[in-house]
C-alpha positions, 0 to 999 in steps of 0.5 A: 288105174288105181295102183297100190303097188307100193306097199311097206310095213310100218304104218298107214301114212297116206289117204286114199280117195276111193269109192264105196265099192272101192273101199269094200274091196280094200276091206275084203282083201285086208280082212282076208290077209289080216292087213289090220291097219287097212281093215281099220282104215277101210271100216273108218272111211265107210263109216264116215262116208254114211253111204251103207244102207241098212242091208249093206251093214247086215251084210257086210257085218256078216261078211267081214265079222263087224258087230257094230254094223250088223246090230246098227243095220238090224236096228235101222231096219226096225226103227225106220217108217218103211217095212223091210222090202222083199229085196232086203228080206232075200238079202238078209235071209227070211229068219232074220227078217222074221225076227225083226218084223216081230221087234217092229211089232213089239215096238209099235205096241210099247216102247222097248230098247230095240238094240237090246232085243236085236242083240238077244235075237242074234246073240249066238251069231254076234258071239261068233263075230265077237270072236273073230273081232278079237282075233282081228285085234290081236294080230297088229301089223303096221302097214304104209303105203305109197301111191304114185297113181293120181287118185283124185282123177277118175281111174278108168273111163266110162267105157273101160271095164272097172278095175279089180284089185288083186293080191299078188305074191312076192318072190321068196327073197323079199321076206322081211322080218318085222317084230321077229315074225316073218311074213311075205309082203302082199302087193295090191295092184289094179287090173282090168277085166278082159271083155267077153266077145 
């Protein structure tokens, strides 16, 4: 089991070897709780792994307010050889799909700067995301984590239910002061789903 129960504030000092889905879970929780060091770490790890599909980049770019992912996902959907699939169209919404098909057709007729067209089509949405990204940059809490778990071995057997990262609230007397701002430390831990009978 993945155990991230020993979280401290000061700076990320360790690296985790996690799967794509696990990094997405970290990113989701870090974004929700404004754990910006973990947010940046998760984004960096997912970028370096190169496992995000164009659909992933569009969906997660929207969910986690990441302009670069949303734009890059749309650019790849326009520039690749194969057309946008029905599954992708449903996932990213038909209005966006229609706009991307128009850009694809325009690109086939003449050389255009795809990114500029996409940024123009998605301007309103990208402006909203840019606003959120600015907020994520302004609030910066250093986080250091230590893990006693063996992160190089499989966290669970194939017969088990996969672990779910959850956030637990610490007691009130665990409040600490950092840079004259009070906050309640959050503990990430892993718990397994109960199997339904």
